[in-house]
C-alpha positions as CSV (number, residue, x, y, z in Angstrom):
1,X,-107.0,-93.7,147.7
2,X,-105.6,-92.7,144.3
3,X,-103.9,-95.3,142.2
4,X,-100.6,-94.7,140.6
5,X,-98.6,-96.1,137.7
6,X,-94.8,-96.4,137.9
7,X,-92.0,-96.9,135.4
8,X,-88.5,-98.1,135.9
9,X,-85.3,-97.1,134.2
10,X,-81.9,-98.7,134.5
11,X,-78.8,-96.6,134.9
12,X,-75.2,-97.0,136.0
13,X,-73.5,-94.7,138.5
14,X,-69.7,-94.6,138.9
15,X,-67.4,-93.1,141.5
16,X,-63.9,-93.7,142.8
17,X,-65.1,-92.9,146.3
18,X,-67.4,-96.0,146.9
19,X,-70.7,-97.6,146.2
20,X,-72.8,-95.1,148.1
21,X,-71.3,-92.2,146.2
22,X,-71.9,-94.1,142.9
23,X,-75.6,-94.5,143.8
24,X,-75.9,-90.8,144.8
25,X,-74.2,-89.7,141.5
26,X,-76.7,-91.8,139.5
27,X,-79.7,-90.6,141.4
28,X,-78.6,-86.9,141.2
29,X,-78.1,-87.1,137.4
30,X,-81.4,-89.0,136.9
31,X,-83.1,-86.2,138.9
32,X,-82.1,-83.7,136.3
33,X,-84.6,-85.3,133.8
34,X,-86.9,-87.5,135.8
35,X,-89.7,-86.3,138.1
36,X,-91.5,-88.1,140.8
37,X,-88.7,-90.5,141.6
38,X,-89.9,-92.8,144.4
39,X,-87.4,-95.7,144.9
40,X,-84.3,-97.4,143.6
41,X,-83.0,-101.0,143.5
42,X,-79.4,-102.0,143.2
43,X,-79.1,-104.7,140.6
44,X,-75.3,-105.1,140.3
45,X,-72.1,-103.8,141.9
46,X,-68.8,-104.1,140.1
47,X,-65.6,-102.3,139.8
48,X,-62.9,-101.3,137.4
49,X,-59.2,-101.7,138.4
50,X,-56.9,-99.3,136.6
51,X,-53.4,-101.0,136.8
52,X,-51.8,-98.0,135.0
53,X,-52.9,-95.8,137.9
54,X,-51.6,-97.8,140.8
55,X,-54.6,-100.2,140.9
56,X,-57.1,-97.3,141.4
57,X,-60.6,-98.6,141.8
58,X,-63.7,-97.2,140.1
59,X,-67.0,-98.4,141.6
60,X,-69.8,-99.1,139.2
61,X,-73.4,-99.6,140.4
62,X,-76.3,-100.6,138.2
63,X,-79.6,-99.6,139.6
64,X,-83.2,-99.3,138.6
65,X,-85.1,-96.1,139.5
66,X,-88.8,-96.2,139.8
67,X,-90.8,-93.0,139.2
68,X,-94.5,-92.2,139.1
69,X,-96.1,-91.4,135.7
70,X,-98.2,-88.2,135.5
């Protein structure tokens, strides 16, 4: 069995559509520059309420993504 070494990065995804979409946005964007992504962990969920836009909510999700080092 081969041994692997992993690294974690912390990023924040946002979306007005919900938490799942914010996570997907973050992972899709990270995938543009990270290879060998293996897992993610949600660290924090919060939201922004825009009173000027009829209390529109923007979901913000902080997550860590683990990826295998080459």
